[in-house]
C-alpha positions in Angstrom: 15.3 -16.6 8.5 12.2 -18.0 6.9 11.8 -17.5 3.0 10.4 -14.0 2.3 6.9 -13.9 1.0 8.0 -11.2 -1.5 11.4 -10.8 -3.0 12.8 -8.6 -5.6 16.2 -9.5 -7.0 18.4 -7.1 -8.9 15.1 -5.7 -10.5 15.6 -3.2 -13.4 12.9 -1.4 -15.3 13.5 1.1 -18.3 11.3 3.4 -20.0 13.5 4.5 -23.1 16.6 6.0 -21.6 15.0 6.4 -18.4 15.9 3.8 -15.6 12.9 3.8 -13.3 14.2 1.0 -11.2 17.9 0.7 -11.0 18.7 -2.8 -9.8 17.0 -3.0 -6.4 16.9 -6.0 -4.3 14.3 -6.4 -1.4 13.1 -9.3 0.7 9.7 -8.9 2.5 8.7 -11.1 5.5 5.3 -12.4 5.8 3.1 -10.1 8.5 5.3 -6.9 8.1 4.1 -3.5 7.1 6.9 -1.8 4.7 6.6 1.6 3.3 8.4 2.6 0.1 9.1 6.2 0.6 10.3 8.7 -1.9 9.3 11.8 -4.0 7.8 11.6 -7.5 9.8 9.6 -10.0 11.8 7.9 -7.4 10.6 4.4 -8.9 8.6 3.3 -5.9 5.3 2.8 -7.8 7.1 0.9 -10.6 8.8 -1.4 -8.0 5.5 -2.1 -6.3 3.7 -2.9 -9.7 6.4 -5.5 -10.5 5.1 -7.5 -7.4 1.7 -8.3 -9.1 2.8 -8.5 -12.6 1.4 -5.0 -13.8 5.1 -4.1 -14.6 7.4 -6.7 -16.1 11.1 -5.9 -15.1 13.6 -5.9 -18.0 16.1 -7.6 -15.7 16.2 -9.3 -12.4 13.3 -11.3 -11.2 10.3 -11.0 -8.7 9.1 -13.8 -6.5 6.0 -14.0 -4.6 5.6 -16.9 -2.1 8.5 -18.6 -3.7 7.0 -18.3 -7.2 8.5 -16.2 -10.1 6.0 -13.6 -11.0 6.6 -13.6 -14.8 5.9 -17.3 -14.9 2.5 -17.0 -12.9 -0.8 -16.4 -14.6 -1.3 -12.6 -14.4 -5.0 -12.7 -13.3 -4.7 -15.6 -10.9 -1.7 -13.8 -9.3 -3.5 -10.6 -8.7 -6.4 -12.3 -7.4 -4.1 -13.4 -4.5 -2.9 -9.9 -3.9 -5.0 -7.1 -3.0 -4.3 -3.6 -4.6 -5.3 -0.4 -3.4 -4.5 3.0 -5.0 -5.2 6.7 -4.6 -7.9 7.1 -7.4 -9.6 4.2 -5.9 -11.1 3.1 -9.4 -14.6 1.8 -8.3 -16.8 1.1 -11.2 -19.5 3.9 -11.2 -22.0 1.9 -12.4 -21.9 -0.7 -9.9 -23.2 -0.5 -6.4 -20.7 -0.5 -3.4 -21.7 -4.2 -2.8 -21.2 -5.2 -6.5 -17.7 -3.4 -6.5 -16.6 -5.1 -3.5 -17.8 -8.5 -5.1 -15.7 -8.2 -8.2 -12.8 -10.1 -7.0 -14.7 -13.2 -5.6 -17.0 -13.2 -8.5 -14.0 -13.6 -10.9 -12.5 -16.2 -8.7 -15.6 -18.3 -8.9 -17.4 -17.7 -5.7 -21.1 -18.5 -5.6 -23.7 -15.8 -4.6 -24.3 -17.5 -1.4 -20.7 -17.0 -0.4 -20.3 -13.7 -1.8 -23.2 -12.0 0.1 -22.2 -12.7 3.5 -18.5 -11.8 2.6 -19.6 -8.2 1.4 -21.7 -7.7 4.7 -18.6 -9.0 6.6 -16.3 -6.6 4.8 -18.5 -3.4 5.3 -18.3 -4.1 8.9 -14.6 -4.5 8.8 -14.0 -1.2 7.3 -16.5 0.4 9.5 -19.3 1.2 6.8 -23.0 0.8 7.5 -24.5 -2.2 5.9 -27.0 -0.1 3.9 -24.1 1.7 2.0 -23.8 -1.4 -0.1 -26.8 -0.5 -2.2 -25.4 2.9 -3.0 -23.4 4.0 -6.2 -19.8 5.4 -5.6 -20.8 8.9 -6.7 -23.0 9.0 -3.4 -20.1 8.5 -1.1 -17.7 10.6 0.4 -13.9 10.5 -0.5 -13.1 8.5 2.8 -15.9 6.2 2.3 -14.9 5.4 -1.3 -11.3 4.7 -0.3 -12.8 2.4 2.6 -14.8 0.6 -0.1 -11.5 0.2 -2.2 -9.9 -1.4 0.9 -13.0 -3.7 1.2 -12.7 -4.6 -2.4 -8.8 -5.2 -2.2 -9.6 -7.7 0.9 -12.6 -9.5 -0.6 -10.9 -12.7 -2.0 -9.0 -12.8 1.3 -5.4 -12.1 -0.1 -2.5 -12.5 2.1 -0.6 -9.5 0.5 -1.8 -6.0 0.4 -0.1 -3.5 -2.1 -1.1 0.2 -1.6 0.0 3.0 -3.9 -0.5 6.3 -2.2 -3.8 5.0 -0.7 -4.8 7.9 1.3 -3.1 10.9 -0.5 -6.3 12.6 -1.8 -8.0 12.6 1.7 -8.2 15.5 3.9 -5.7 15.2 6.9 -8.5 14.1 9.7 -9.8 11.4 7.4 -6.3 10.4 6.2 -5.2 9.7 9.9 -8.4 7.9 10.8 -8.2 5.6 7.8 -4.4 5.0 8.0 -5.0 4.1 11.7 -8.0 1.9 10.9 -5.9 0.2 8.0 -3.2 -0.4 10.3 -5.4 -2.2 12.8 -6.8 -4.3 10.0 -3.3 -5.2 8.9 -2.7 -6.6 12.5 -6.2 -8.3 12.8 -6.0 -10.1 9.5 -2.2 -11.0 9.7 -1.6 -9.2 6.3 1.8 -8.3 4.5 1.5 -4.7 3.5 3.6 -3.0 1.1 2.7 0.9 0.7 3.9 3.6 -1.4 3.9 6.9 -0.1 5.7 10.3 -0.2 4.6 11.4 3.1 7.3 10.9 5.7 4.8 11.2 8.7 2.6 8.4 7.0 5.6 6.0 6.7 6.8 6.8 10.2 3.6 6.1 12.0 2.3 3.2 10.0 5.2 1.0 8.7 7.6 -1.3 10.5 10.1 -0.9 8.1 10.8 2.0 5.6 12.6 1.7 2.3 13.8 5.1 1.1 14.0 5.4 -2.7 15.5 8.0 -5.1 16.0 7.7 -8.9 15.2 4.1 -8.8 17.6 3.2 -6.2 17.4 2.2 -2.5 19.0 4.9 -0.3 17.8 3.3 3.0 16.1 0.4 4.5 15.5 0.5 8.1 12.9 0.8 11.0 11.4 4.1 11.7 13.2 4.5 15.0 16.7 3.6 13.3 16.1 6.2 10.6 15.2 8.8 12.8 18.3 8.2 14.9 20.6 9.1 11.9 21.6 7.8 8.7 24.9 8.1 6.5 23.1 9.3 3.4 22.4 13.2 3.4 19.2 12.9 1.7 17.8 10.4 4.0 18.9 12.6 7.0 17.2 15.6 5.4 14.1 13.6 5.0 13.9 12.5 8.7 14.8 15.9 9.9 11.6 17.4 8.4 9.1 15.7 11.1 11.6 16.6 13.9 11.4 20.4 12.8 7.6 20.1 12.5 7.4 18.7 16.0 9.5 21.4 17.5 7.5 24.1 15.7 4.3 22.8 17.1 5.8 22.8 20.4 6.8 26.3 20.1 3.4 27.4 19.0 1.7 25.5 21.7 4.0 27.2 24.2 3.0 30.5 22.9 -0.6 29.7 23.3 0.0 28.5 26.8 
């Protein structure tokens, strides 16, 4: 097997007496889409942030493309890794185009290179060209999230980290944006690691699901394998939820018919 593009080796992170990440190890291959699935406080966001150096482990090590993260330059590392989160975090005083251009500008791109890249990204995330001149406050939630994805992709990263990226959106917008992002993942050959508490989202978008609880990994398998059953009772209960929901919808559809 080729060397993983992301690797966590016995990573531990403590906040006082709380062990947020309790010695987890993961190896993520290039080009894959992995979901970190778990409830609040399971440690998934903390684990994600060790990858781009926003959180420094107390023990263990994290490697990206073979390089140990704590020894890498933080800003330089983060420019190689796209990061999308639920709150989006667009700069309110900047236009959409200026927000998207932040990463390339910090990386030293010229204005002549940035302008076509912004136009390309707006098309890539299915936003009209004229939206580039608007301020974030003038956009819908779904549009802001698309801008957040465009901004994360602007400097052409190979890795995308996503922390509950679609959680604040309505169900229809969330489904559409999830499917659109999955298509981008395939089109651009990205390696995506996404934090979510939504079982459906993990099942429908990811190639691999890592279930976390209390800082530990409970399961690590494909969606199909997890749906087929698991030794851990908590993981089984988690996977039974969508099955019950599907059965209930079928019953309701039968009643309507």
